[in-house]
N, CA, C and O atoms as CSV, one atom per row, in Angstrom:
chain,resi,resn,atom,element,x,y,z
A,1,MET,N,N,-85.690,-12.874,22.618
A,1,MET,CA,C,-84.301,-12.694,22.272
A,1,MET,C,C,-84.049,-11.228,21.946
A,1,MET,O,O,-84.885,-10.564,21.335
A,2,LYS,N,N,-82.903,-10.741,22.356
A,2,LYS,CA,C,-82.545,-9.345,22.193
A,2,LYS,C,C,-82.113,-9.072,20.753
A,2,LYS,O,O,-81.251,-9.769,20.217
A,3,ALA,N,N,-82.705,-8.068,20.137
A,3,ALA,CA,C,-82.367,-7.723,18.756
A,3,ALA,C,C,-81.147,-6.813,18.750
A,3,ALA,O,O,-81.016,-5.932,19.600
A,4,ARG,N,N,-80.252,-7.030,17.782
A,4,ARG,CA,C,-79.073,-6.193,17.615
A,4,ARG,C,C,-79.281,-5.328,16.383
A,4,ARG,O,O,-79.504,-5.841,15.286
A,5,TYR,N,N,-79.208,-4.032,16.563
A,5,TYR,CA,C,-79.393,-3.108,15.460
A,5,TYR,C,C,-78.052,-2.535,15.030
A,5,TYR,O,O,-77.174,-2.288,15.856
A,6,ARG,N,N,-77.910,-2.330,13.739
A,6,ARG,CA,C,-76.721,-1.674,13.214
A,6,ARG,C,C,-76.851,-0.175,13.452
A,6,ARG,O,O,-77.947,0.331,13.692
A,7,ALA,N,N,-75.742,0.517,13.384
A,7,ALA,CA,C,-75.742,1.949,13.665
A,7,ALA,C,C,-76.666,2.707,12.705
A,7,ALA,O,O,-77.352,3.642,13.117
A,8,LYS,N,N,-76.686,2.309,11.430
A,8,LYS,CA,C,-77.563,2.978,10.461
A,8,LYS,C,C,-79.033,2.788,10.832
A,8,LYS,O,O,-79.833,3.716,10.719
A,9,GLU,N,N,-79.381,1.583,11.274
A,9,GLU,CA,C,-80.759,1.312,11.674
A,9,GLU,C,C,-81.150,2.131,12.900
A,9,GLU,O,O,-82.272,2.630,12.996
A,10,ILE,N,N,-80.213,2.263,13.833
A,10,ILE,CA,C,-80.490,3.039,15.043
A,10,ILE,C,C,-80.738,4.498,14.688
A,10,ILE,O,O,-81.686,5.114,15.177
A,11,VAL,N,N,-79.880,5.046,13.833
A,11,VAL,CA,C,-80.053,6.448,13.429
A,11,VAL,C,C,-81.387,6.629,12.707
A,11,VAL,O,O,-82.076,7.625,12.927
A,12,ALA,N,N,-81.756,5.682,11.854
A,12,ALA,CA,C,-83.040,5.770,11.149
A,12,ALA,C,C,-84.213,5.736,12.130
A,12,ALA,O,O,-85.171,6.494,11.977
A,13,LYS,N,N,-84.143,4.868,13.128
A,13,LYS,CA,C,-85.214,4.784,14.128
A,13,LYS,C,C,-85.289,6.069,14.955
A,13,LYS,O,O,-86.378,6.521,15.308
A,14,LEU,N,N,-84.134,6.652,15.262
A,14,LEU,CA,C,-84.136,7.926,15.989
A,14,LEU,C,C,-84.810,9.018,15.166
A,14,LEU,O,O,-85.550,9.840,15.707
A,15,ARG,N,N,-84.559,9.028,13.875
A,15,ARG,CA,C,-85.171,10.039,13.001
A,15,ARG,C,C,-86.699,9.849,12.927
A,15,ARG,O,O,-87.449,10.824,12.883
A,16,ILE,N,N,-87.143,8.598,12.915
A,16,ILE,CA,C,-88.582,8.315,12.905
A,16,ILE,C,C,-89.231,8.865,14.166
A,16,ILE,O,O,-90.284,9.501,14.107
A,17,VAL,N,N,-88.592,8.616,15.312
A,17,VAL,CA,C,-89.138,9.108,16.580
A,17,VAL,C,C,-89.175,10.630,16.577
A,17,VAL,O,O,-90.146,11.226,17.043
A,18,GLU,N,N,-88.128,11.266,16.057
A,18,GLU,CA,C,-88.099,12.731,15.997
A,18,GLU,C,C,-89.243,13.274,15.142
A,18,GLU,O,O,-89.887,14.259,15.503
A,19,GLU,N,N,-89.487,12.623,14.006
A,19,GLU,CA,C,-90.580,13.066,13.133
A,19,GLU,C,C,-91.941,12.895,13.805
A,19,GLU,O,O,-92.788,13.786,13.749
A,20,LEU,N,N,-92.136,11.746,14.437
A,20,LEU,CA,C,-93.410,11.505,15.109
A,20,LEU,C,C,-93.614,12.469,16.271
A,20,LEU,O,O,-94.721,12.963,16.483
A,21,ALA,N,N,-92.548,12.738,17.024
A,21,ALA,CA,C,-92.645,13.657,18.155
A,21,ALA,C,C,-92.884,15.083,17.671
A,21,ALA,O,O,-93.558,15.860,18.348
A,22,ALA,N,N,-92.346,15.432,16.521
A,22,ALA,CA,C,-92.569,16.769,15.962
A,22,ALA,C,C,-94.036,16.966,15.576
A,22,ALA,O,O,-94.530,18.093,15.551
A,23,ASN,N,N,-94.727,15.865,15.274
A,23,ASN,CA,C,-96.142,15.934,14.932
A,23,ASN,C,C,-97.042,15.949,16.159
A,23,ASN,O,O,-98.264,15.878,16.030
A,24,GLY,N,N,-96.451,16.043,17.355
A,24,GLY,CA,C,-97.236,16.184,18.572
A,24,GLY,C,C,-97.478,14.912,19.355
A,24,GLY,O,O,-98.223,14.939,20.335
A,25,ARG,N,N,-96.886,13.812,18.969
A,25,ARG,CA,C,-97.078,12.563,19.725
A,25,ARG,C,C,-96.096,12.500,20.881
A,25,ARG,O,O,-95.027,13.110,20.847
A,26,ARG,N,N,-96.483,11.745,21.911
A,26,ARG,CA,C,-95.615,11.579,23.069
A,26,ARG,C,C,-94.480,10.623,22.723
A,26,ARG,O,O,-94.622,9.742,21.875
A,27,ILE,N,N,-93.356,10.817,23.396
A,27,ILE,CA,C,-92.172,9.984,23.147
A,27,ILE,C,C,-92.472,8.520,23.450
A,27,ILE,O,O,-92.020,7.637,22.721
A,28,SER,N,N,-93.221,8.251,24.501
A,28,SER,CA,C,-93.511,6.857,24.864
A,28,SER,C,C,-94.279,6.148,23.745
A,28,SER,O,O,-94.044,4.967,23.491
A,29,GLU,N,N,-95.191,6.852,23.078
A,29,GLU,CA,C,-95.919,6.253,21.951
A,29,GLU,C,C,-95.003,6.034,20.754
A,29,GLU,O,O,-95.062,4.999,20.089
A,30,CYS,N,N,-94.160,7.019,20.491
A,30,CYS,CA,C,-93.237,6.916,19.348
A,30,CYS,C,C,-92.270,5.753,19.523
A,30,CYS,O,O,-91.978,5.023,18.576
A,31,VAL,N,N,-91.776,5.592,20.750
A,31,VAL,CA,C,-90.805,4.532,21.036
A,31,VAL,C,C,-91.456,3.164,20.868
A,31,VAL,O,O,-90.825,2.237,20.359
A,32,GLN,N,N,-92.711,3.031,21.290
A,32,GLN,CA,C,-93.429,1.767,21.114
A,32,GLN,C,C,-93.581,1.437,19.636
A,32,GLN,O,O,-93.533,0.273,19.238
A,33,GLU,N,N,-93.760,2.451,18.852
A,33,GLU,CA,C,-93.956,2.242,17.422
A,33,GLU,C,C,-92.695,1.706,16.732
A,33,GLU,O,O,-92.793,0.927,15.784
A,34,ILE,N,N,-91.521,2.117,17.201
A,34,ILE,CA,C,-90.281,1.596,16.584
A,34,ILE,C,C,-89.838,0.291,17.235
A,34,ILE,O,O,-88.897,-0.345,16.759
A,35,GLY,N,N,-90.498,-0.116,18.310
A,35,GLY,CA,C,-90.255,-1.431,18.889
A,35,GLY,C,C,-89.114,-1.529,19.876
A,35,GLY,O,O,-88.498,-2.588,20.000
A,36,VAL,N,N,-88.813,-0.437,20.591
A,36,VAL,CA,C,-87.783,-0.489,21.626
A,36,VAL,C,C,-88.337,0.155,22.896
A,36,VAL,O,O,-89.408,0.762,22.877
A,37,THR,N,N,-87.606,0.017,23.988
A,37,THR,CA,C,-88.043,0.629,25.239
A,37,THR,C,C,-87.584,2.081,25.290
A,37,THR,O,O,-86.732,2.508,24.510
A,38,GLU,N,N,-88.164,2.829,26.220
A,38,GLU,CA,C,-87.757,4.229,26.365
A,38,GLU,C,C,-86.309,4.338,26.811
A,38,GLU,O,O,-85.592,5.243,26.384
A,39,VAL,N,N,-85.880,3.430,27.661
A,39,VAL,CA,C,-84.491,3.446,28.127
A,39,VAL,C,C,-83.539,3.281,26.944
A,39,VAL,O,O,-82.539,3.988,26.823
A,40,THR,N,N,-83.877,2.333,26.081
A,40,THR,CA,C,-83.045,2.108,24.893
A,40,THR,C,C,-83.045,3.333,24.001
A,40,THR,O,O,-82.002,3.731,23.482
A,41,TYR,N,N,-84.215,3.931,23.820
A,41,TYR,CA,C,-84.304,5.129,22.985
A,41,TYR,C,C,-83.410,6.226,23.520
A,41,TYR,O,O,-82.653,6.823,22.755
A,42,TYR,N,N,-83.474,6.510,24.819
A,42,TYR,CA,C,-82.673,7.591,25.384
A,42,TYR,C,C,-81.175,7.267,25.343
A,42,TYR,O,O,-80.348,8.159,25.156
A,43,ARG,N,N,-80.836,6.001,25.518
A,43,ARG,CA,C,-79.434,5.595,25.410
A,43,ARG,C,C,-78.943,5.822,23.987
A,43,ARG,O,O,-77.854,6.357,23.778
A,44,TRP,N,N,-79.751,5.413,23.008
A,44,TRP,CA,C,-79.398,5.627,21.607
A,44,TRP,C,C,-79.294,7.113,21.292
A,44,TRP,O,O,-78.382,7.542,20.585
A,45,ARG,N,N,-80.226,7.891,21.815
A,45,ARG,CA,C,-80.225,9.319,21.529
A,45,ARG,C,C,-78.983,9.997,22.089
A,45,ARG,O,O,-78.417,10.893,21.463
A,46,ASN,N,N,-78.560,9.560,23.284
A,46,ASN,CA,C,-77.331,10.117,23.861
A,46,ASN,C,C,-76.115,9.758,23.029
A,46,ASN,O,O,-75.188,10.556,22.893
A,47,ARG,N,N,-76.119,8.567,22.480
A,47,ARG,CA,C,-74.940,8.101,21.744
A,47,ARG,C,C,-74.947,8.535,20.280
A,47,ARG,O,O,-73.914,8.959,19.762
A,48,TYR,N,N,-76.085,8.436,19.609
A,48,TYR,CA,C,-76.154,8.675,18.170
A,48,TYR,C,C,-77.013,9.871,17.771
A,48,TYR,O,O,-77.242,10.094,16.582
A,49,GLY,N,N,-77.484,10.631,18.732
A,49,GLY,CA,C,-78.475,11.652,18.455
A,49,GLY,C,C,-78.092,12.711,17.443
A,49,GLY,O,O,-78.924,13.104,16.625
A,50,ASP,N,N,-76.860,13.183,17.473
A,50,ASP,CA,C,-76.477,14.311,16.633
A,50,ASP,C,C,-75.623,13.922,15.434
A,50,ASP,O,O,-75.007,14.790,14.816
A,51,ILE,N,N,-75.573,12.659,15.097
A,51,ILE,CA,C,-74.703,12.262,13.985
A,51,ILE,C,C,-75.515,11.607,12.878
A,51,ILE,O,O,-76.630,11.129,13.089
A,52,GLU,N,N,-74.923,11.602,11.704
A,52,GLU,CA,C,-75.556,10.979,10.545
A,52,GLU,C,C,-75.252,9.483,10.540
A,52,GLU,O,O,-74.414,9.011,11.309
A,53,SER,N,N,-75.937,8.741,9.671
A,53,SER,CA,C,-75.788,7.283,9.675
A,53,SER,C,C,-74.385,6.846,9.273
A,53,SER,O,O,-73.865,5.884,9.838
A,54,ASP,N,N,-73.747,7.535,8.299
A,54,ASP,CA,C,-72.387,7.141,7.917
A,54,ASP,C,C,-71.395,7.445,9.033
A,54,ASP,O,O,-70.429,6.705,9.225
A,55,GLN,N,N,-71.626,8.528,9.771
A,55,GLN,CA,C,-70.779,8.831,10.913
A,55,GLN,C,C,-70.981,7.810,12.029
A,55,GLN,O,O,-70.038,7.468,12.743
A,56,ALA,N,N,-72.195,7.332,12.175
A,56,ALA,CA,C,-72.480,6.325,13.198
A,56,ALA,C,C,-71.734,5.036,12.891
A,56,ALA,O,O,-71.176,4.408,13.791
A,57,GLU,N,N,-71.722,4.636,11.615
A,57,GLU,CA,C,-70.974,3.435,11.230
A,57,GLU,C,C,-69.493,3.612,11.521
A,57,GLU,O,O,-68.841,2.703,12.036
A,58,ARG,N,N,-68.961,4.785,11.190
A,58,ARG,CA,C,-67.542,5.070,11.439
A,58,ARG,C,C,-67.251,5.052,12.933
A,58,ARG,O,O,-66.207,4.557,13.356
A,59,LEU,N,N,-68.170,5.588,13.734
A,59,LEU,CA,C,-68.006,5.584,15.183
A,59,LEU,C,C,-67.896,4.157,15.711
A,59,LEU,O,O,-67.036,3.864,16.542
A,60,VAL,N,N,-68.754,3.282,15.238
A,60,VAL,CA,C,-68.731,1.883,15.680
A,60,VAL,C,C,-67.408,1.228,15.265
A,60,VAL,O,O,-66.811,0.491,16.050
A,61,GLU,N,N,-66.953,1.490,14.048
A,61,GLU,CA,C,-65.676,0.935,13.579
A,61,GLU,C,C,-64.515,1.424,14.440
A,61,GLU,O,O,-63.644,0.645,14.826
A,62,LEU,N,N,-64.514,2.722,14.735
A,62,LEU,CA,C,-63.436,3.283,15.550
A,62,LEU,C,C,-63.440,2.724,16.963
A,62,LEU,O,O,-62.380,2.458,17.531
A,63,GLU,N,N,-64.624,2.542,17.534
A,63,GLU,CA,C,-64.695,1.977,18.876
A,63,GLU,C,C,-64.163,0.543,18.902
A,63,GLU,O,O,-63.498,0.138,19.855
A,64,ALA,N,N,-64.461,-0.218,17.847
A,64,ALA,CA,C,-63.937,-1.590,17.764
A,64,ALA,C,C,-62.416,-1.567,17.616
A,64,ALA,O,O,-61.716,-2.376,18.224
A,65,GLU,N,N,-61.915,-0.648,16.814
A,65,GLU,CA,C,-60.462,-0.544,16.627
A,65,GLU,C,C,-59.776,-0.134,17.923
A,65,GLU,O,O,-58.711,-0.655,18.257
A,66,ILE,N,N,-60.381,0.798,18.654
A,66,ILE,CA,C,-59.810,1.220,19.930
A,66,ILE,C,C,-59.768,0.051,20.909
A,66,ILE,O,O,-58.776,-0.126,21.617
A,67,ALA,N,N,-60.819,-0.736,20.956
A,67,ALA,CA,C,-60.842,-1.902,21.849
A,67,ALA,C,C,-59.747,-2.889,21.474
A,67,ALA,O,O,-59.085,-3.450,22.348
A,68,GLN,N,N,-59.555,-3.100,20.182
A,68,GLN,CA,C,-58.505,-4.013,19.712
A,68,GLN,C,C,-57.128,-3.481,20.094
A,68,GLN,O,O,-56.273,-4.247,20.540
A,69,LEU,N,N,-56.905,-2.192,19.927
A,69,LEU,CA,C,-55.612,-1.598,20.280
A,69,LEU,C,C,-55.367,-1.650,21.780
A,69,LEU,O,O,-54.237,-1.867,22.217
A,70,ARG,N,N,-56.412,-1.452,22.568
A,70,ARG,CA,C,-56.249,-1.544,24.027
A,70,ARG,C,C,-55.845,-2.953,24.440
A,70,ARG,O,O,-54.996,-3.133,25.314
A,71,ARG,N,N,-56.462,-3.957,23.802
A,71,ARG,CA,C,-56.077,-5.343,24.106
A,71,ARG,C,C,-54.626,-5.594,23.727
A,71,ARG,O,O,-53.894,-6.258,24.461
A,72,ALA,N,N,-54.206,-5.059,22.570
A,72,ALA,CA,C,-52.823,-5.249,22.126
A,72,ALA,C,C,-51.848,-4.596,23.094
A,72,ALA,O,O,-50.821,-5.183,23.435
A,73,VAL,N,N,-52.164,-3.385,23.538
A,73,VAL,CA,C,-51.296,-2.697,24.487
A,73,VAL,C,C,-51.236,-3.452,25.803
A,73,VAL,O,O,-50.169,-3.571,26.404
A,74,SER,N,N,-52.364,-3.957,26.250
A,74,SER,CA,C,-52.357,-4.696,27.504
A,74,SER,C,C,-51.554,-5.990,27.378
A,74,SER,O,O,-50.840,-6.369,28.306
A,75,ASP,N,N,-51.667,-6.668,26.235
A,75,ASP,CA,C,-50.871,-7.885,26.014
A,75,ASP,C,C,-49.381,-7.568,25.994
A,75,ASP,O,O,-48.581,-8.285,26.594
A,76,LEU,N,N,-49.013,-6.494,25.304
A,76,LEU,CA,C,-47.601,-6.123,25.233
A,76,LEU,C,C,-47.064,-5.692,26.592
A,76,LEU,O,O,-45.914,-5.980,26.925
A,77,THR,N,N,-47.879,-5.013,27.372
A,77,THR,CA,C,-47.460,-4.618,28.712
A,77,THR,C,C,-47.238,-5.844,29.582
A,77,THR,O,O,-46.278,-5.906,30.350
A,78,LEU,N,N,-48.117,-6.806,29.459
A,78,LEU,CA,C,-47.959,-8.043,30.223
A,78,LEU,C,C,-46.692,-8.780,29.785
A,78,LEU,O,O,-45.948,-9.283,30.627
A,79,ASP,N,N,-46.441,-8.846,28.471
A,79,ASP,CA,C,-45.214,-9.480,27.982
A,79,ASP,C,C,-43.977,-8.773,28.533
A,79,ASP,O,O,-43.006,-9.417,28.931
A,80,LYS,N,N,-44.026,-7.444,28.550
A,80,LYS,CA,C,-42.896,-6.676,29.070
A,80,LYS,C,C,-42.671,-6.985,30.546
A,80,LYS,O,O,-41.530,-7.162,30.973
A,81,LEU,N,N,-43.744,-7.053,31.329
A,81,LEU,CA,C,-43.604,-7.365,32.746
A,81,LEU,C,C,-43.016,-8.752,32.955
A,81,LEU,O,O,-42.205,-8.961,33.857
A,82,ILE,N,N,-43.426,-9.694,32.121
A,82,ILE,CA,C,-42.878,-11.054,32.219
A,82,ILE,C,C,-41.385,-11.040,31.932
A,82,ILE,O,O,-40.601,-11.661,32.650
A,83,LEU,N,N,-40.989,-10.319,30.860
A,83,LEU,CA,C,-39.565,-10.230,30.518
A,83,LEU,C,C,-38.768,-9.529,31.610
A,83,LEU,O,O,-37.658,-9.949,31.937
A,84,LEU,N,N,-39.327,-8.468,32.173
A,84,LEU,CA,C,-38.631,-7.781,33.255
A,84,LEU,C,C,-38.453,-8.685,34.459
A,84,LEU,O,O,-37.400,-8.696,35.097
A,85,GLU,N,N,-39.492,-9.441,34.760
A,85,GLU,CA,C,-39.400,-10.368,35.894
A,85,GLU,C,C,-38.332,-11.425,35.629
A,85,GLU,O,O,-37.572,-11.784,36.528
A,86,ALA,N,N,-38.278,-11.916,34.412
A,86,ALA,CA,C,-37.298,-12.953,34.067
A,86,ALA,C,C,-35.878,-12.415,34.089
A,86,ALA,O,O,-34.951,-13.125,34.477
A,87,THR,N,N,-35.698,-11.155,33.672
A,87,THR,CA,C,-34.342,-10.612,33.600
A,87,THR,C,C,-33.869,-9.997,34.894
A,87,THR,O,O,-32.677,-9.716,35.021
A,88,THR,N,N,-34.732,-9.774,35.854
A,88,THR,CA,C,-34.314,-9.175,37.118
A,88,THR,C,C,-34.236,-10.189,38.246
A,88,THR,O,O,-34.111,-9.818,39.413
A,89,MET,N,N,-34.308,-11.462,37.902
A,89,MET,CA,C,-34.179,-12.477,38.947
A,89,MET,C,C,-32.761,-12.428,39.521
A,89,MET,O,O,-31.822,-12.014,38.840
A,90,ALA,N,N,-32.617,-12.845,40.747
A,90,ALA,CA,C,-31.324,-12.788,41.437
A,90,ALA,C,C,-30.272,-13.632,40.727
A,90,ALA,O,O,-29.083,-13.329,40.827
A,91,THR,N,N,-30.669,-14.669,40.021
A,91,THR,CA,C,-29.702,-15.551,39.365
A,91,THR,C,C,-29.125,-14.953,38.087
A,91,THR,O,O,-28.145,-15.474,37.556
A,92,LEU,N,N,-29.704,-13.890,37.593
A,92,LEU,CA,C,-29.226,-13.280,36.360
A,92,LEU,C,C,-28.203,-12.205,36.718
A,92,LEU,O,O,-28.551,-11.170,37.286
A,93,SER,N,N,-26.963,-12.454,36.388
A,93,SER,CA,C,-25.882,-11.542,36.769
A,93,SER,C,C,-25.876,-10.307,35.890
A,93,SER,O,O,-26.433,-10.322,34.792
A,94,PRO,N,N,-25.252,-9.237,36.362
A,94,PRO,CA,C,-25.129,-8.035,35.539
A,94,PRO,C,C,-24.379,-8.297,34.230
A,94,PRO,O,O,-24.668,-7.676,33.208
A,95,GLU,N,N,-23.413,-9.224,34.269
A,95,GLU,CA,C,-22.672,-9.564,33.051
A,95,GLU,C,C,-23.597,-10.202,32.018
A,95,GLU,O,O,-23.501,-9.919,30.824
A,96,ARG,N,N,-24.492,-11.065,32.494
A,96,ARG,CA,C,-25.442,-11.716,31.596
A,96,ARG,C,C,-26.407,-10.688,31.012
A,96,ARG,O,O,-26.711,-10.712,29.820
A,97,ARG,N,N,-26.890,-9.770,31.883
A,97,ARG,CA,C,-27.760,-8.707,31.388
A,97,ARG,C,C,-27.025,-7.824,30.385
A,97,ARG,O,O,-27.607,-7.372,29.399
A,98,SER,N,N,-25.754,-7.587,30.641
A,98,SER,CA,C,-24.950,-6.784,29.722
A,98,SER,C,C,-24.889,-7.440,28.346
A,98,SER,O,O,-24.971,-6.766,27.319
A,99,ALA,N,N,-24.746,-8.756,28.343
A,99,ALA,CA,C,-24.737,-9.479,27.067
A,99,ALA,C,C,-26.088,-9.356,26.366
A,99,ALA,O,O,-26.139,-9.209,25.145
A,100,TYR,N,N,-27.170,-9.414,27.119
A,100,TYR,CA,C,-28.506,-9.255,26.533
A,100,TYR,C,C,-28.699,-7.854,25.965
A,100,TYR,O,O,-29.306,-7.681,24.909
A,101,VAL,N,N,-28.173,-6.848,26.682
A,101,VAL,CA,C,-28.277,-5.470,26.197
A,101,VAL,C,C,-27.538,-5.332,24.871
A,101,VAL,O,O,-28.056,-4.746,23.921
A,102,LYS,N,N,-26.323,-5.877,24.812
A,102,LYS,CA,C,-25.539,-5.797,23.566
A,102,LYS,C,C,-26.254,-6.524,22.428
A,102,LYS,O,O,-26.270,-6.051,21.292
A,103,GLN,N,N,-26.840,-7.665,22.740
A,103,GLN,CA,C,-27.556,-8.421,21.711
A,103,GLN,C,C,-28.789,-7.660,21.231
A,103,GLN,O,O,-29.068,-7.627,20.033
A,104,ALA,N,N,-29.529,-7.048,22.157
A,104,ALA,CA,C,-30.713,-6.275,21.772
A,104,ALA,C,C,-30.327,-5.095,20.895
A,104,ALA,O,O,-31.026,-4.776,19.933
A,105,LYS,N,N,-29.206,-4.440,21.229
A,105,LYS,CA,C,-28.735,-3.325,20.419
A,105,LYS,C,C,-28.383,-3.790,19.010
A,105,LYS,O,O,-28.718,-3.129,18.027
A,106,ALA,N,N,-27.706,-4.932,18.919
A,106,ALA,CA,C,-27.268,-5.427,17.610
A,106,ALA,C,C,-28.430,-5.953,16.773
A,106,ALA,O,O,-28.543,-5.631,15.590
A,107,VAL,N,N,-29.281,-6.751,17.379
A,107,VAL,CA,C,-30.354,-7.412,16.634
A,107,VAL,C,C,-31.502,-6.462,16.321
A,107,VAL,O,O,-31.999,-6.424,15.195
A,108,LEU,N,N,-31.923,-5.690,17.333
A,108,LEU,CA,C,-33.099,-4.849,17.174
A,108,LEU,C,C,-32.783,-3.419,16.759
A,108,LEU,O,O,-33.678,-2.680,16.349
A,109,GLY,N,N,-31.524,-3.026,16.862
A,109,GLY,CA,C,-31.139,-1.678,16.481
A,109,GLY,C,C,-31.656,-0.609,17.428
A,109,GLY,O,O,-31.873,0.530,17.013
A,110,VAL,N,N,-31.857,-0.958,18.693
A,110,VAL,CA,C,-32.338,0.008,19.670
A,110,VAL,C,C,-31.150,0.648,20.372
A,110,VAL,O,O,-30.035,0.130,20.315
A,111,SER,N,N,-31.389,1.764,21.029
A,111,SER,CA,C,-30.317,2.444,21.750
A,111,SER,C,C,-29.966,1.677,23.022
A,111,SER,O,O,-30.727,0.836,23.500
A,112,GLU,N,N,-28.796,1.997,23.548
A,112,GLU,CA,C,-28.373,1.370,24.799
A,112,GLU,C,C,-29.339,1.735,25.924
A,112,GLU,O,O,-29.659,0.904,26.775
A,113,ARG,N,N,-29.793,2.968,25.919
A,113,ARG,CA,C,-30.721,3.425,26.951
A,113,ARG,C,C,-32.003,2.596,26.936
A,113,ARG,O,O,-32.484,2.157,27.981
A,114,ARG,N,N,-32.547,2.388,25.744
A,114,ARG,CA,C,-33.795,1.624,25.622
A,114,ARG,C,C,-33.592,0.168,26.014
A,114,ARG,O,O,-34.422,-0.416,26.711
A,115,ALA,N,N,-32.484,-0.416,25.564
A,115,ALA,CA,C,-32.218,-1.823,25.891
A,115,ALA,C,C,-32.012,-2.011,27.389
A,115,ALA,O,O,-32.520,-2.967,27.974
A,116,CYS,N,N,-31.268,-1.100,28.007
A,116,CYS,CA,C,-31.046,-1.196,29.451
A,116,CYS,C,C,-32.351,-1.055,30.224
A,116,CYS,O,O,-32.592,-1.779,31.190
A,117,LEU,N,N,-33.183,-0.126,29.797
A,117,LEU,CA,C,-34.462,0.072,30.469
A,117,LEU,C,C,-35.331,-1.175,30.374
A,117,LEU,O,O,-35.940,-1.590,31.360
A,118,ALA,N,N,-35.388,-1.772,29.188
A,118,ALA,CA,C,-36.232,-2.953,28.985
A,118,ALA,C,C,-35.712,-4.159,29.752
A,118,ALA,O,O,-36.498,-4.989,30.210
A,119,LEU,N,N,-34.397,-4.262,29.896
A,119,LEU,CA,C,-33.819,-5.442,30.527
A,119,LEU,C,C,-33.475,-5.245,31.998
A,119,LEU,O,O,-32.954,-6.156,32.640
A,120,GLY,N,N,-33.764,-4.057,32.536
A,120,GLY,CA,C,-33.542,-3.833,33.955
A,120,GLY,C,C,-32.083,-3.672,34.323
A,120,GLY,O,O,-31.698,-3.985,35.450
A,121,GLN,N,N,-31.275,-3.201,33.423
A,121,GLN,CA,C,-29.842,-2.993,33.664
A,121,GLN,C,C,-29.598,-1.493,33.763
A,121,GLN,O,O,-30.001,-0.737,32.879
A,122,HIS,N,N,-28.942,-1.062,34.832
A,122,HIS,CA,C,-28.620,0.354,34.941
A,122,HIS,C,C,-27.530,0.686,33.928
A,122,HIS,O,O,-26.621,-0.115,33.708
A,123,ARG,N,N,-27.616,1.867,33.310
A,123,ARG,CA,C,-26.680,2.205,32.235
A,123,ARG,C,C,-25.253,2.348,32.755
A,123,ARG,O,O,-24.308,2.006,32.044
A,124,SER,N,N,-25.076,2.840,33.966
A,124,SER,CA,C,-23.712,2.958,34.499
A,124,SER,C,C,-23.107,1.574,34.715
A,124,SER,O,O,-21.914,1.371,34.488
A,125,THR,N,N,-23.924,0.631,35.151
A,125,THR,CA,C,-23.452,-0.747,35.303
A,125,THR,C,C,-23.059,-1.312,33.946
A,125,THR,O,O,-22.051,-2.008,33.825
A,126,GLN,N,N,-23.842,-1.015,32.943
A,126,GLN,CA,C,-23.553,-1.485,31.586
A,126,GLN,C,C,-22.198,-0.953,31.115
A,126,GLN,O,O,-21.399,-1.695,30.545
A,127,ARG,N,N,-21.948,0.330,31.354
A,127,ARG,CA,C,-20.685,0.935,30.909
A,127,ARG,C,C,-19.494,0.384,31.685
A,127,ARG,O,O,-18.427,0.163,31.112
A,128,LYS,N,N,-19.673,0.160,32.994
A,128,LYS,CA,C,-18.577,-0.381,33.804
A,128,LYS,C,C,-18.216,-1.781,33.353
A,128,LYS,O,O,-17.038,-2.132,33.291
A,129,ILE,N,N,-19.213,-2.578,33.040
A,129,ILE,CA,C,-18.956,-3.951,32.575
A,129,ILE,C,C,-18.258,-3.914,31.230
A,129,ILE,O,O,-17.321,-4.681,31.005
A,130,GLN,N,N,-18.690,-3.040,30.330
A,130,GLN,CA,C,-18.049,-2.924,29.021
A,130,GLN,C,C,-16.603,-2.468,29.169
A,130,GLN,O,O,-15.720,-2.973,28.476
A,131,ALA,N,N,-16.353,-1.510,30.072
A,131,ALA,CA,C,-14.987,-1.023,30.300
A,131,ALA,C,C,-14.112,-2.141,30.868
A,131,ALA,O,O,-12.967,-2.318,30.452
A,132,ARG,N,N,-14.660,-2.884,31.811
A,132,ARG,CA,C,-13.917,-3.989,32.409
A,132,ARG,C,C,-13.590,-5.053,31.363
A,132,ARG,O,O,-12.474,-5.572,31.331
A,133,LEU,N,N,-14.565,-5.379,30.504
A,133,LEU,CA,C,-14.338,-6.375,29.465
A,133,LEU,C,C,-13.321,-5.893,28.449
A,133,LEU,O,O,-12.499,-6.679,27.980
A,134,SER,N,N,-13.363,-4.596,28.097
A,134,SER,CA,C,-12.392,-4.089,27.120
A,134,SER,C,C,-10.988,-4.035,27.742
A,134,SER,O,O,-10.004,-4.269,27.041
A,135,LEU,N,N,-10.876,-3.727,29.066
A,135,LEU,CA,C,-9.582,-3.769,29.726
A,135,LEU,C,C,-9.034,-5.192,29.774
A,135,LEU,O,O,-7.850,-5.428,29.532
A,136,ALA,N,N,-9.927,-6.140,30.092
A,136,ALA,CA,C,-9.496,-7.534,30.153
A,136,ALA,C,C,-9.070,-8.025,28.788
A,136,ALA,O,O,-8.113,-8.794,28.689
A,137,ALA,N,N,-9.744,-7.608,27.734
A,137,ALA,CA,C,-9.379,-8.019,26.398
A,137,ALA,C,C,-8.076,-7.358,25.956
A,137,ALA,O,O,-7.290,-7.965,25.228
A,138,GLY,N,N,-7.836,-6.095,26.399
A,138,GLY,CA,C,-6.611,-5.370,26.045
A,138,GLY,C,C,-5.399,-5.904,26.759
A,138,GLY,O,O,-4.313,-5.940,26.181
A,139,SER,N,N,-5.553,-6.327,28.019
A,139,SER,CA,C,-4.398,-6.816,28.792
A,139,SER,C,C,-4.042,-8.246,28.435
A,139,SER,O,O,-2.913,-8.674,28.671
A,140,SER,N,N,-4.988,-9.000,27.865
A,140,SER,CA,C,-4.677,-10.384,27.522
A,140,SER,C,C,-4.000,-10.483,26.164
A,140,SER,O,O,-3.498,-11.553,25.821
A,141,SER,N,N,-3.965,-9.397,25.364
A,141,SER,CA,C,-3.335,-9.475,24.048
A,141,SER,C,C,-1.871,-9.297,24.098
A,141,SER,O,O,-1.209,-9.339,23.061
C-alpha cells in the first residue's frame, strides 16, 4: 500500500537525505534509508527542496484552496452557460428578456449592462423596448 506523507514529513526526509549525502554517501543509498524510491525523492526535491516545513504546509493548503476555487469557477461558468442557453431560446421574446433584465436590476442591484450581458439581451434592444413601453403607457393615460 502506498504511504502518504505530510509536507512536514517530506521536508524532514529531504533534510535527512541532504545530511547523509553531505557525509559522502550516494543518493541511492540515502533514499533507501528513508524508505522511498529515487523517483519520489527527486519529485519531492523539485517540489519542496528549497522551502521550510511550515512553508510546505502552507503550500499544500494553498494548492487545495486553488483547486476548490477552480471547481467553484467551473461550476459557476457552467451555470451561466445553462442560463444563457435558457434565455436565448427562440421562444423567449425580447420583451420577456427585457422584463428579466429589469427584474435582475431591481433584485440584484446590478447595472443594465451587466444584466443584459448575462441574459443575452442587446442594450439597444432593451432601451427600445423600454421606450416603446413608456410611450404605450403615456398614450393610454
